[in-house]
N, C-alpha and C positions, 0 to 999 in steps of 0.2 A: 854645249857640254852634254854628253850623254849620261843620263841617270838610271840606274837600274838598281831597285830596293827589293832586297829579297830577304826572308826571315833568317835571323843569325843562329846558325846550327853547328855544334862541335864537329860533328861527323862531315859537314861540308867546308868550314872554315878553320880546321884545325892547324893548317900550315900558313895562314894570312897574318902577316904583320902589318901595322898602320904608322905611318909617318906622322910628325908633329902637323896637325892641321893648320898651323901659321905658314906651312911651306906650300899651301895650297895656292895656285895659280888661278885666282877668281879675277878676271879684268872686265867681265862683262856685267857687273853689278852696279848700278848707278845708287841703289838703295838697297839697305838689308834691314828686316825686321829687329826690334829691340824688345825686350821685356822691359817693364818700368824699373826693376832691380837694378839694370846695368846702365841706365841713363846717365847718372853722374859720372860713372867712370868714363863712359863713351864721349860725354860732353866735354872732356878735358882735350880731346884730340880732333873731334868732329863735329859738325852740326848735327842736332838732334831735332827733327822735325816731326809733323804728322801729315799722312796721307790719307785720302778717303777713296775705299773701293766705289767704284762708279756704278756697279751693279747691286752689291748689298747695300751701300751707304755707311759701311763700317770704317771707323778711323783706324789707324795703325802707326804707332810710334816706330819712326826709322832712324837709320844713321845714313846721312846723305854724304856719299863718298865721291861724287864726281859732279860736274857742271854740265855733262850731256849725257844723252841716253846711253848705256852700256859702258860708262866711263867709270872705273875706280882707280882714283889717283893715289890710293894707300896700298896698292898691291901691284908688284910687277912681276919680272920673269921668275924671281927667285923666291917670291912669296911676299909676304904682308912685311911693310915696314915696321919700325920698332914704335908701335901705336897700339891703342886699344883694338882688339880684334873681337867683333861681336860674337856672342855665344853660339849663334846660329852656325858660324864658320867653326867654332871650337867644337861642336858636335859631329860634325863631319868624319868620317863617312857613316855615323850611325843616325837611326831615326826611329822613332816608335812608330808603329803602322797598325791599321786594323787588319784583323784576319779577315778573309774572305769567306767565313762561314755564316755570316748572319748573326753571330753572337755579339758583335761589337767590342770583342776583347782586344786588346792591345798586345803586340808582341816587338820585340826589339829586332830591328831590322839593320841590314846594311848595305851601302852602295857598291856593288861589286864591279862597278864600271869607274869607280873613283881613282883619281891619279895618286891618292894617299896611300893606296893597298900598293905595298911594295915588299922586296926581299929583305929590306932594311926596316928597321922601325921596332916597334912594340909588338909582341905577340898577344893573341886573344886567347889561347889554350895551350895549356901543357898536360900532356897524358889524358885529353879528354875533359880536362877540368879547367875553368874559367882562371884566367890569370887574375892578380891584383890589378892590373891595368884595366883590364875590360871591366871588372867590378866597378872600379871607379869611373869609367866613361858612362856605364849604366847608370850610375848613380846620380851623375851631372846630368844625363838626358832627362831622366824622371823628375829632376829638380827643376829643370828648364820647363818641362810640360807643365808641371804644377804653377810655376811663377807666370806663364803665358796666361793661365786661367784667371789669376789675380790680375794680370796686365789689362785683360778683357774688362774686367769688373771696375778697375779705375778709369778706363778710358771711357766706359759707359757712365761713369761718374762725372767726367769733364763734360759729356754731351748733355746730361741731366742739367747740370749747372749753367750750361750755356757759355762755356769758356773759351770754346774754339773759334777763330777768326781766319778765314782765307786771306793769304797775303801772296805777293810776287816778291822775289828777292831778286835784287839785281846787282851784279858786280861787274867790273873792269878788268879784263885780261888783256894787257898791253895794249890799250886801246880799244878792245873788242868788247862791247856791252853784251854780256849774257844775262838773260832774264830766266829766273826760274819760276814757273807757275804751278798751278795746282797743290800748293802747299798751305798746310794749316799749321797755326801756332796757338798757344795758350794767350790770350790777352791779359796782360799783367792787370789792366784797368779793370777788367771785370773781376778778376780775382780779388782785388782790393776793394771791391763795391759789394762784395757778398756780404750777406747777413752774417752778424757775429758768431752764430751758432754753426753756421756752414763751414766759417773759415776756421774756427776752432776745430770743427771736425776733421779738416785737411790737414791741420797742424798735428793733431794728437794721433792721426793715422801715419804720419812721417809721409807726407805725400808732397808737403810744401818745398823740401828739398829739391824733390824730383823736378817740381815746375819750375824753380829759379835755374837749377842746372839747365834744363832745356833752354830757358831764356838767355841764359850766358852762354851757352853753346853757339848761338847765332853770330858771334863774334868770328867763329871759325870758317865762316864762309870766304873770309879773307884768305885764310890758310888754303883752301882750295883753290883761291886764284892763284896764290902763289906757286902752288905745286903744279898747276896745269902750265903755268908760264914757264917753269921751269923744263918740264915734260916736253913742250912745243919746243923750247930752246934746244933741247936733247935730240 
C-alpha cells in the first residue's frame, strides 16, 4: 500500500473529502499498535499482546488481528467488521509529522495516496477555513500522540518491574496447529508477587484494569481461529 504523507494545507487540500476510516481496506496487517488507554476496549474483541523490537529492544502493545503474517481477520473488502477499530486506523489518513527544517516542529499531515480520500465523505475546508470535522480529527490525532507518550512510560514501568514473559500461543484451526511466536505477555504471577507499595502504585494509577484486560483478551485467540476457519471455508 502506497503512503505519501504531505503537510496539510488549505490551499492544496481545499477540495479534499475523507471517508470513514472504518471503510479502509487493510488486509495486510497482522498486528496494529495500541495505546494503553484503548486496551480495555480492544480486549473485548481481539487479543492484545506485546511485541519487542529486535533492534531497539522496546516493547509495544499491539492488537493481534490474524494468525499468519499479513493477515487481518477483522477487515474485508468492505472495510472493518463490527468490532473495535484501533485508533491508529481511526486517525487515517492524518498523521503528525516532523518538519524537515531541523526545528523538530510537528505539523499535521495527510496521506494523499490514501483510499479514504474521495469525492464522497467529509470536507476538510470550506471557504479556506477548517471545517468542524477537520478540527475534530486534528484534536483526536493530538490526543493520540499524547497518549502514545504515556503508553511508552507505562510500558517502561512494566519493563522496570520485570512483568513481561515471552510465550508461544498455539491454536488449532480445522486440525491445523498454528503457533504464534515472538509474543510477550504480562505474567500475572509476577504482578501478584509485587511488593505492596508497587502493587498499590499500579492500582492508584489505574493500570491494573489495563493489565487484567490484556490477560482476559488472550481468550480471543480462539475467536481468531474461528474467523480463520470461516474465511478458509468461504
